[in-house]
N, C-alpha and C positions, 0 to 999 in steps of 0.2 A: 176238208179244211175250213174252219169257222171264217167268218169275215174278219174278225178280230185277227186270227192268225194270217189270213191273207194281207193284210196290213204289213207284216214283217217280210213279204216276199214279193212286194210291188217294185215298180221302177225305181222309187225314190224310198228312202229310208221313212220309217214311222217317226216323226217327230211328236212325242207325247209331253204335252204340258200337265203339270199337276196340280189339282184344285185341294182345297182345304173345306169349300163348304158348297151348299147349292149355289150361291149366286155366282162364285168364282167358276165352277163348272159350268154353268149355263152361259155365262159371259164368254168363255173360251169356245164352247160349241158353238156360238152365235157368230164367232169369226171364223167358222169354217172347219176347225179341228174334229175330224171324224172320230177320234179316241181322245179321253181325258183320263188320266191316272189320277190317284190321291196321293198327298205327300204325309207320311205318319208324322213328320215334325210340325207340320201346320195343323193337322186334327188333333195331335197331342198339345201343343201350345195354346190352341184356341179354347181348350177346356181346363187348362192349367195342369195338366200331366206330362210327366217325362216322356220323352219319345224313347224307343227301343227298349223299353222295360216292361213289356207285355201288360201295360196298365190301360191300354185305350182299346180292349177287344170291343165293348158295348159302343164306344163312341164312333168306332170304324164300322161297326155293322149298322148303326143307326145311320151314318153318311151314305153307305152303299145302299140303304133302304131308300133313301132321299134321291139318289142319283142312278139307280139301276133302271129306272123306266125313263130316263132323259133321251133326247135325240142324239146319242152318240154312244160309242162302245165304251165302257167303263172297266179299268184295270184297278184293282185295290192293293194298296200296299199294306200287307198285314205283318210286318216287321218279320218275326221268326214264327208266326202263325200262333203268337200267344200261348204257347204251349211246348213242352219236350216231348208230349205223347202225341206219337204220329196220327192215332185214331182221334185225338181232340182237334189236332189242326185239320183233319180230314172233316170233321164236324164244322169248323169255320168255312172251308171252302164250300160246303153243301148250303150253308145258309147265304153265303155270298152268291152263289149261283142261282140259288131259289130268288132272290131280289133283282136278279138280272146283270149279276158282273160277268164280264166275258173273259177276265183274267185275274191273276193273284201274283203278286210279288212276294216271295219268300225269301229271307236273309239269314245268312249262317254266323253273322256277327252277334255277340252277347252283350249284354248291358255292362258287364265287368271289364270289357274290352278284349276279351279272348273270342275264339272262333269255336263254333258247335263241332265236335266230332263231324268228320265227312260222313260216316256211316249213318249218323242220326239224321242229318240234314237229307241225306238220299232217302233215308226212310219216310221222312215227311213227304217228300216229292212224290214217291210211289204211293204213299196212301192217298193223296190227293188226286192223282191220276186215276187210281183205282175207284175213288169214290164219285168222281167227277170228270169224267174223260175229255168233255169238251170245254173245258176250262183251261184256260192258257197259263201255263205254270212257268214264271220268269224267275229262275233260280239266280239269287244274288250270293256272291262271295266278297266278303269284305277284307279279302287278303291285303288289299291296298288301300283300303280305308283305314285297317288298324296296324298294318305292317307286322302280321303276325304269322307270316310264311315261314317255311322250314329254313333253317341255316343252310350256307351253302354259297355256290356261286351264282345263283339265279337271281339276287336282289335286283330288282329293276330302279331305275332313276326316279321314279315316283313312289317308292316305299315299299313295294310288295314284292312278294316273291314269285316270278314267274312259273317256277317247278311247282310250287304248292297250289299257285292258281289253275294251273292247267289240269292238275291232279284233282283237284275239287270238281273244276268244270265238267271233266270227263266223267265222274262220278255221278254228277247231277242229270247229265244228258243221258246216260245210261240208265237213270232211274226214272226217266221218261220226261225231263223237263223239255218244254217246247222252245225256250230261248234262256239265255245266260247273261249275266248281269255283272259287270265289274266297276264300281264306281270308284273312282280316283284314278284309274288307268287313263292316260291321255298322251303318251309318247308315242307317236305314229308307228315307229320301228316295231315297238312291243305289242302294238295293237295288230299289226300285220302278222307278226309271228304267232300271236294267239289264235287269230283266225284260222290259220292253217291246221290247226288241232282241233278245230269244232266242225260238227255236223249240224249244229242249229243256230239261229241267228244270235249276234251278239248285240248286247244293249250297254252303249257307254252314257255315262251322265256328262251333260253339256257343262263345260266351265268358261266362263268369260275370259280366262287365261289361256284356254286350250285351243284345239284346232275348232275352226268353224264348222257348220253343218255340212256345207258342200265338201269341205276337206274329210269330213269323218264318212261322207258318203263314198267318196273316192277310195278310201280305204276298204270298204266292204262292210262297214258297220250298217246293221239293219234297223236298230231302234236307238232313239236318242232321247233320253228322258231329261227333264228340266228339275226334277227333285223339288227340293224346297225353295228354290230361286226365286219363284214368283211370290210365294209366301213373305219370302224375307224382304224382297223389294218392296212388296205393298205394304209391310210394317214399316220399313224404314222410310217410306214416302208419307206415310201417316204421321210419323213422329216429326220428320222435316216440315211438313206443312204446319203443324201446330207451333212448332217453334219459329217458323217465319212469321206467322201472324203474330206471336208474343212479342216478337222483336218490331213490329211495325212494318215489315216488308212484304213486298207482293208477293203473290203465289203464281206460279206459272206452271202450264202443262195441263193435259187434258183430264177431265173428270167426268164421269156418268153423270147425266143430270137424275134428278130424283125419279122422273116418270121412266128414263130408260133402266134404272134400277128396279122399278116395280114391275117392269114388262119381264124380268127375269123368274117372277115366281111361279110355281110348279102349276101345270094346267090344272083346272079345276079347283085351286085353292081359293078360299074366301077369307076377307077380314072377319075378326071375331064379331064384330058388331052386326055382320050381316048374316051370322049363322043362326039357324033354327026357324 
C-alpha cells in the first residue's frame, strides 16, 4: 500500500484541501496537511479556461510538475482524463506519476451535462491502473451532481439516483479504482446505505450546509475533499477586500505578509535578476 493509499485507511479520514497554484498548495502543506489535491475549477479559472471541458490538460500537467516534488502527497483532478480514449488517459496518468503525483481523480461527468457510459469510464480506470499500478485512482461519479441517474424509485433527496450511483461505483471498483467519489451526496442515511455496497474508501465533497467532518467520519467516510471551496472563498475575499477599500471602510481578517508569501517559493528558485 502506498503512503497516499494508507491515508484512506487511517484512524481518521483524509481531509483533502484543494489548491490551484504553487502558493496555495505550499501554504496548505505548511499548515500540516500531509496531502493536497488540485481543483480543476481553480486551475481552469486561473488561466481563463472552462472547467470540465478537457481544455486544461497542459495547465494541469504544468501545475503537477510544479507541485509533484513538494513536501506533501499530491492528488490531481484530471476531469475525465482529457480524452475519451482510455490509452490517452493512461498517458496522462503516466505523465502525472512521472512528476510525482500520488493520485488522480477521474470523473464520469461530461461538459454537456450527461454522464459518460459506465463501460467507457471503467475502461479509463482499468487503463490507468494497468499503466501506473501505484497511482491511486479516485473514481468520481456525477450522478448526484448532474441528477442524470436511471429513472425509477431510487431518486435520492439530494438529486441523484442511488441505483445508478451504486451500479456505476461497483463497475469502477471492479475496474480497479482505489477509491470512489460522489460529490453532491450529503444525506447521512444515503451515505450509510452506499457504504454498505462498497469495498473501497468513499470520498465525499464537504459542503458548508452538509454534515461536519466529524459527522462524516462517524458515518464511515474515508476521504473528505474541499473541491473548489477554498478557491471560491479566496476569490470572494479578494473582491470583498477591494470593494471595502473603495468604499472607505476598514479591512479586517488575517492576510499573509509579503515575506510569508515569498517564503512559499519552491526550493532552489531564484529571482530573475539573480540568474546567470
